[in-house]
GUVO-961950 format. One line per field, with one value per residue (C-alpha): z, y, x; residue number from 1; chain. Coordinates in pm, whole numbers. Layout:
BEGIN
pz Z, ...
py Y, ...
px X, ...
volo NUM, ...
mitor A, ...
***
This chain:
BEGIN
pz 5611, 5944, 6020, 6275, 6517, 6373, 6659, 6684, 6703, 6286, 6184, 5887, 5636, 5527, 5340, 5345, 5073, 4982, 5179, 5199, 5356, 5402, 5150, 5218, 4929, 4949, 4676, 4557, 4498, 4399, 4483, 4731, 4797, 4515, 4288, 4144, 4002, 4352, 4319, 3983, 4140, 4479, 4214, 4098, 4389, 4578, 4501, 4658, 4965, 5215, 5065, 5254, 5073, 5246, 5232, 5314, 5558, 5387, 5159, 5121, 5433, 5643, 5876, 5845, 6162, 6144, 6146, 5907, 5873, 5698, 6034, 6103, 5765, 5878, 6196, 5995, 5756, 6069, 6244, 5914, 5968, 6302, 6267, 6003, 6156, 6290, 5986, 5615, 5287, 5113, 4724, 4680, 4359, 4256, 4560, 4793, 4744, 4938, 5227, 5233, 5211, 5520, 5722, 5644, 5807, 6041, 6190, 5964, 6201, 6065, 5710, 5551, 5175, 4943, 4603, 4475, 4161, 4005, 4280, 4071, 4186, 4038, 4098, 3796, 3569, 3296, 3458, 3623, 3876, 3862, 4122, 4258, 4200, 4590, 4716, 4489, 4591, 4919, 4848, 4657, 4879, 5192, 5023, 4932, 4624, 4537, 4168, 4114, 4361, 4118, 3792, 3947, 3997, 3665, 3436, 3581, 3840, 3588, 3267, 3114, 2802, 2800, 2519, 2782, 3005, 2788, 2763, 3154, 3222, 2996, 3165, 3525, 3629, 3806, 4031, 4071, 4210, 4398, 4701, 4761, 4612, 4975, 5005, 4670, 4964, 5156, 4863, 4804, 5144, 5096, 4773, 4777, 5004, 4682, 4439, 4465, 4088, 4283, 4422, 4740, 4982, 5142, 5445, 5304, 5460, 5603, 5820, 5530, 5539, 5382, 5059, 4785, 4462, 4291, 3907, 3637, 3377, 3000, 2857, 3137, 3061, 3144, 3455, 3573, 3484, 3619, 3977, 4039, 3969, 4164, 4497, 4466, 4444, 4813, 4995, 5172, 5029, 4655, 4316, 4049, 3766, 3424, 3309, 2910, 2835, 3064, 3183, 3506, 3475, 3514, 3384, 3703, 3517, 3396, 3732, 3927, 3841, 3959, 4284, 4331, 4199, 4436, 4751, 4824
py -13917, -13704, -13527, -13185, -13038, -12649, -12474, -12619, -12965, -13008, -13263, -13050, -13341, -13296, -13476, -13355, -13426, -13312, -13147, -12779, -12474, -12529, -12444, -12515, -12454, -12416, -12493, -12313, -12367, -12776, -12882, -13040, -13288, -13536, -13344, -13011, -12878, -12957, -13283, -13154, -12862, -12988, -13262, -12959, -12796, -13110, -13063, -12722, -12708, -12918, -12915, -12926, -12978, -12966, -13040, -12734, -12805, -13022, -13171, -13494, -13603, -13314, -13276, -13010, -12886, -12617, -12350, -12250, -11904, -11775, -11731, -12129, -12138, -11916, -12102, -12473, -12276, -12168, -12525, -12704, -12442, -12499, -12839, -12816, -12562, -12253, -12090, -12107, -11989, -11957, -12028, -11967, -12037, -11869, -11817, -11961, -11657, -11454, -11721, -11699, -11326, -11371, -11535, -11353, -11015, -11214, -11453, -11278, -11436, -11741, -11622, -11581, -11556, -11535, -11622, -11564, -11642, -11529, -11412, -11415, -11070, -10819, -10524, -10280, -10240, -10517, -10725, -10740, -11027, -11121, -10963, -11274, -11530, -11539, -11530, -11882, -12035, -12005, -12143, -12449, -12500, -12505, -12745, -13001, -12953, -12994, -13068, -12698, -12612, -12701, -12613, -12249, -12241, -12332, -12131, -11750, -11775, -11947, -11855, -12209, -12232, -12397, -12633, -12754, -12821, -12999, -13231, -13228, -13354, -13616, -13741, -13717, -13445, -13234, -13588, -13679, -13270, -13276, -13455, -13122, -12894, -12784, -12558, -12384, -12183, -12164, -12024, -11740, -11596, -11549, -11386, -11186, -10866, -10803, -10831, -10458, -10389, -10120, -10189, -10339, -10019, -10066, -10106, -10513, -10694, -10438, -10668, -10892, -10698, -11025, -11010, -11138, -11178, -11180, -11325, -11321, -11592, -11388, -11568, -11469, -11211, -10868, -10896, -11147, -10977, -10621, -10802, -10909, -10576, -10433, -10732, -10567, -10188, -10318, -10458, -10313, -10504, -10684, -10681, -10828, -11039, -11200, -11557, -11542, -11835, -11912, -11886, -11944, -12375, -12237, -12567, -12667, -12682, -12276, -12175, -12380, -12171, -11839, -11997, -12099, -11814, -11598, -11791, -12028
px 10073, 10147, 9894, 9834, 9563, 9462, 9391, 9019, 9110, 9110, 9320, 9480, 9716, 9993, 10306, 10720, 10924, 11314, 11582, 11660, 11470, 11128, 10879, 10462, 10245, 9877, 9622, 9339, 8958, 8905, 9253, 9438, 9774, 9654, 9464, 9620, 9915, 10120, 10204, 10415, 10525, 10621, 10860, 11013, 11170, 11218, 11594, 11617, 11388, 11166, 10851, 10526, 10200, 9870, 9501, 9296, 8992, 8709, 8968, 9109, 9262, 9177, 8890, 8644, 8450, 8149, 8128, 8312, 8545, 8825, 9032, 9023, 9217, 9477, 9533, 9559, 9825, 9976, 10007, 10130, 10423, 10462, 10479, 10808, 11012, 10778, 10905, 10917, 10852, 10526, 10408, 10057, 9813, 9490, 9258, 9568, 9686, 9473, 9475, 9858, 9863, 9596, 9834, 10118, 9959, 9866, 10106, 10440, 10708, 10618, 10667, 11030, 10907, 10607, 10596, 10242, 10063, 9704, 9508, 9178, 9080, 8906, 9055, 8967, 8722, 8823, 8592, 8289, 8155, 7751, 7655, 7447, 7732, 7783, 7496, 7411, 7717, 7621, 7272, 7415, 7601, 7377, 7124, 7416, 7373, 7754, 7775, 7543, 7799, 8075, 7947, 7873, 8224, 8358, 8043, 7962, 8331, 8598, 8405, 8446, 8280, 7919, 8067, 8348, 8111, 7885, 8189, 8291, 7955, 8016, 8308, 8186, 8432, 8132, 8084, 8412, 8490, 8120, 8332, 8489, 8194, 8154, 8504, 8362, 8178, 8526, 8712, 8419, 8447, 8797, 8784, 8467, 8614, 8853, 8568, 8553, 8635, 8940, 9277, 9314, 9408, 9790, 9580, 9501, 9802, 9999, 10171, 10288, 10657, 10855, 10988, 10660, 10676, 10289, 10411, 10055, 10072, 10172, 9870, 9566, 9355, 9380, 9178, 9423, 9781, 9617, 9558, 9912, 9997, 9760, 9806, 10202, 10154, 9950, 10183, 10511, 10796, 10677, 10775, 10547, 10651, 10507, 10559, 10570, 10334, 10186, 9822, 9605, 9677, 10036, 10315, 10503, 10839, 10793, 10681, 10937, 11288, 11084, 11031, 11404, 11551, 11329, 11240, 11557
volo 1, 2, 3, 4, 5, 6, 7, 8, 9, 10, 11, 12, 13, 14, 15, 16, 17, 18, 19, 20, 21, 22, 23, 24, 25, 26, 27, 28, 29, 30, 31, 32, 33, 34, 35, 36, 37, 38, 39, 40, 41, 42, 43, 44, 45, 46, 47, 48, 49, 50, 51, 52, 53, 54, 55, 56, 57, 58, 59, 60, 61, 62, 63, 64, 65, 66, 67, 68, 69, 70, 71, 72, 73, 74, 75, 76, 77, 78, 79, 80, 81, 82, 83, 84, 85, 86, 87, 88, 89, 90, 91, 92, 93, 94, 95, 96, 97, 98, 99, 100, 101, 102, 103, 104, 105, 106, 107, 108, 109, 110, 111, 112, 113, 114, 115, 116, 117, 118, 119, 120, 121, 122, 123, 124, 125, 126, 127, 128, 129, 130, 131, 132, 133, 134, 135, 136, 137, 138, 139, 140, 141, 142, 143, 144, 145, 146, 147, 148, 149, 150, 151, 152, 153, 154, 155, 156, 157, 158, 159, 160, 161, 162, 163, 164, 165, 166, 167, 168, 169, 170, 171, 172, 173, 174, 175, 176, 177, 178, 179, 180, 181, 182, 183, 184, 185, 186, 187, 188, 189, 190, 191, 192, 193, 194, 195, 196, 197, 198, 199, 200, 201, 202, 203, 204, 205, 206, 207, 208, 209, 210, 211, 212, 213, 214, 215, 216, 217, 218, 219, 220, 221, 222, 223, 224, 225, 226, 227, 228, 229, 230, 231, 232, 233, 234, 235, 236, 237, 238, 239, 240, 241, 242, 243, 244, 245, 246, 247, 248, 249, 250, 251, 252, 253, 254, 255, 256, 257, 258, 259, 260, 261, 262, 263, 264
mitor A, A, A, A, A, A, A, A, A, A, A, A, A, A, A, A, A, A, A, A, A, A, A, A, A, A, A, A, A, A, A, A, A, A, A, A, A, A, A, A, A, A, A, A, A, A, A, A, A, A, A, A, A, A, A, A, A, A, A, A, A, A, A, A, A, A, A, A, A, A, A, A, A, A, A, A, A, A, A, A, A, A, A, A, A, A, A, A, A, A, A, A, A, A, A, A, A, A, A, A, A, A, A, A, A, A, A, A, A, A, A, A, A, A, A, A, A, A, A, A, A, A, A, A, A, A, A, A, A, A, A, A, A, A, A, A, A, A, A, A, A, A, A, A, A, A, A, A, A, A, A, A, A, A, A, A, A, A, A, A, A, A, A, A, A, A, A, A, A, A, A, A, A, A, A, A, A, A, A, A, A, A, A, A, A, A, A, A, A, A, A, A, A, A, A, A, A, A, A, A, A, A, A, A, A, A, A, A, A, A, A, A, A, A, A, A, A, A, A, A, A, A, A, A, A, A, A, A, A, A, A, A, A, A, A, A, A, A, A, A, A, A, A, A, A, A, A, A, A, A, A, A, A, A, A, A, A, A, A, A, A, A, A, A
***
């Protein structure tokens, strides 16, 4: 599998499949090339696109030069785009949406179109976060308790019920995810500026003027659906759609036709 050096020298691993215009897939928290939704989504898109998947820093085969700063992840994504022709469409999911938007705002010339699925932003009063969420996450990661970080993310962040958390522990899922648990602090840094219970301002991504489709799942909680509406309203050239029958764990077969229709 190829690698590309980011601006700070960190090696970023990526994969390429399919033929057609280039689209780069941007993962959310705890996901990377071999673990998460992008493998199945890539398989659905490769008949129409040259599909690029990559490991965000600290995950899979990518490096993790310290200290972390969200700007480094913008540079990572830019390096992956440059290694694959210099211009690409993006599909991003969950916290990866905010990374994609930040990259589009910083380097709009690199990105032709974007399809965004369910950024977990708090943009109204339909959900309020634990005010200590971020501080607790940073403390857990700082002391090397990556199992604790995963539990904190899934419990206090995602809202996984206690019985489900118990079963995940029995099956060893926390230990499996702990290898990239430290990157949850990175996703927290990226997301926290938008946990304001207010819509993002129109200045948030003012330079992201390319066509953008923001999608929410029809079975997702109201706060999540509302966030996608508010993201679209904040962008200069965005459309919002709802994908019926889907929640945050979106089906590749369900989302792929929307990506193809918009980004091709």
